[in-house]
N, C-alpha and C positions, 0 to 999 in steps of 0.2 A: 683776334684780328692779326693778320700777318704783318710782318714788318719789312720795310725796305731801308737799307742802310746806304746813305750817300756819303762818299768820301772825297774830300778835296774839291768841293764846289763852293761857289760864292752864294750869298743869300739870294740873289736874283735867280741863279740856276736851281737852287733848292725850291724856290717858289714855282719854277717851271715844272719840276717833277711833281710837286704837290698838285698841280693842275691836271697832270696825267692820271694820278692815282686817286684823286678825289678823297672821299671819306672811307674808301674800302681798304686802305692800307695805312698803317701807322708809319710815319716817316721819322727815321733817326738820321742824324748827320754827324760827321766827324771831320776835323780839320786835317788830320794826318793818319798814318797807319797805327801809331801808338794809341791814339784816342779810339780808332776803329776797333782795335783788339780789345780794349777795355769794354766797349759797348757789346761786342760779340761774346765776351765772357759773362755778361750779365743778362742778355736778352736773346731769345730765339729769333733769328733773322732768316727770311726766305731768299732774299736777293740782295746782293751788294752791287751798287753801281759806283764806279770810281773814275775820276778824271786823272790821267797820268801824262807825264811823269810827276813824281813827288819831288819837291825841292829838297835836295840833299839826302834822299832815301832811295833804296833799291826797290822799286815798285814790283819787279818781277818776283823777287824772293818773297815779298809780302803776299802777293796774289797766289803764288804757288803754295805757300804755307796755309792760307785760308782754304784753298781748294782741297788740299790733302787732309787737313785736320777736321774741317767742318763740312766739306762737300756742298757749299752754297752755290747757287747760281751766281755767276759773276759777269757783269757787263762792263766793258771798258770803253771810255771815250778819250780820244787823244788827237793832238795836232800832227802827230807823226804820220808821214805819207809813205815811208819805205815799206815795201812788201815784206821784207825780212822781219820788220817790227811786228807786223800783224801775225806772221807765221809763228814767231816766238811766243806770242800771247796765246795762240791757239794750242801750241804744243804744251803749255803748262796748264791747259784746261779751261781757258776763258770761253764762256758760252756765246758771247756776241761782242763784236768789235765795231765801233763807230768812229768816224773821223769828225772833228770839229770843222766849221763852226757848229755850235750846238743847235741853234734854233731852226735852220733850214731842214734838219733831219728829225724834227719833232714827230712827224707822222710815222716815219719808218721806225724810230726808236720806240714810240708808244705801242705800235703794232707788234714789234718783236718781243717786247717785254710782256705785253698782254698775252701773247700766244704761249709764252713760257709759263706764266703764272696760271693761266687757265688749265694747262696741262698738269701743273703742280696741284691745283685745287681739285681736279677731277679724280685724283688718286687719293687713297686713304692717307691721312696726314702722316708723314714720315718724321719721327722724332730724331733729332741729331744727337746720337749717342756720345760723340766726342765732346759736344757742348755740355752734356750732363756731367761728364767726367771732370771737365774744367771747372764747372760750377761747384762741384763738391770740393775740389782742391782749393778753391778760393774762398769757400764759405763753410769749411768744416767746423769752425768754432761756433756756428749758429745752431739753433734747435731745428734740425731738418728731419722731416718724415718723408716716407714714400709719397704720401698725399701732397706734400709740398712740391715734390718733383713733378708730379702730374699737373699741379696747378700752374707751375711756371712754364713747363714745356708742352703740356697737352699730351695727347696720344693715349693708347690703350695700355692698361697696367701690365697685362700679360706680355704684350709685344715689347714694351720697354724693358721689362725684366729679362726676357729671352734674348733680345738683341744686345743688351749690355753684357750679359753673361757670355754670350757667344764671342763678343769682341775682346773682353778683358779676362774671362775665365773666373769671374767672381760676381756676386750680386752687388747691387748698388749700395745697400746698407752695410754689407761686409766691407766694401771698398772704403766707405766713409769711416768705418771703424778702424781700418788699416791706417788711414791718414791720421786719425786722432791719436792712435797709439804711437805712431812714428813721431808725431810732433811732441807728444808727452815725453818720449824717450830723449828727444833733443833737449827739452827744457830741464829734465832731470839731470842730464849730463852737464849742461852749460850754465845753469843758473842755481841760485839758492832759494828760489821760490818755494813756498810750502806746497805740499801734495794737494791740498784743497784748492789752492790758487791755480796750480797747473791743470788740475782736472777741469776747473771752470774755464780756463783759457782755451782748452781744446774741445769744448762743447758738452761737458758733462755737468749737469746740475747737481747730481747726487754724488758725493765723494765715495760712498760705499759701493755704488754701482760702478764708478770709475775704477776703484781698486779691484773689484771683482773681475771686470773685463780685462784690466791690465794683467792681473795674475794669470788669468786663463790663457792669454796670448803669449806672455813673456815668461811664464812659469815661476815668477817671483813677484812680490808686491812692489809698488812704486818705490817705497823707502828702501827695500832690499836691493832693488835695481841700482839706485843712486849709491848706496853704500858699497855694493860690489864694484861698481865702476870706479869709484874713488880709491878703493883698496887696490884694485888692479893698476890704477894710474900711478899710485905711490910706489908699488912694486917695480913697475917699469922704470920710473925715474931713479929709484935706488939702484937698479941693475945698470942703468946707463952710467951712473956715477962710479960704480965699482969697475966697470969696463974701462972707463976713461982713466 
């Protein structure tokens, strides 16, 4: 089921949109841009509808970021009447702009959104590759397989693989491994946690497999990496003392 994300709307307005979409779309709602970004990092969303401006926030930067990184359809509703305001929104990629009051434009809004969603549904489902990348970065410590990626985001396995590789120059599982090894290196340098614990924290259930993957990537074992880092750190500190 496709999702629609509503940002900065009252419960009454959310109810209004629910009446438009009925049971065909799952409705998610967020109070502000921060909550919206959290939802977008966890769930695939087809359309974002937002009421602007946000109190104390730069709505333009938020919308531009969402369009650039995720490529969602974005519909904006606002009380602003200046033509320059609408032009600015269109320039950052907004797909449709409506002025309030909300309820008199119910028919226009529903028709506009439906036409966009029908067009979206008539095409083969396009998986948002940027959202997959963000999902991996925020969930690297979990037990994630390619099948899990498909289950969360849908789409064809070959298409997902090809598009991710085309955009980032690496496969999904290789990118996941990159993140895990990077995070492991950070913990080896910055903490005294055991190798077993660090492997567990970055998503490896087997310490032997973690050590094997780490050594293959870094050319040394996790314990050797930590030892070498601390030896080099002491040498640098000693050199600084002598120079001083």
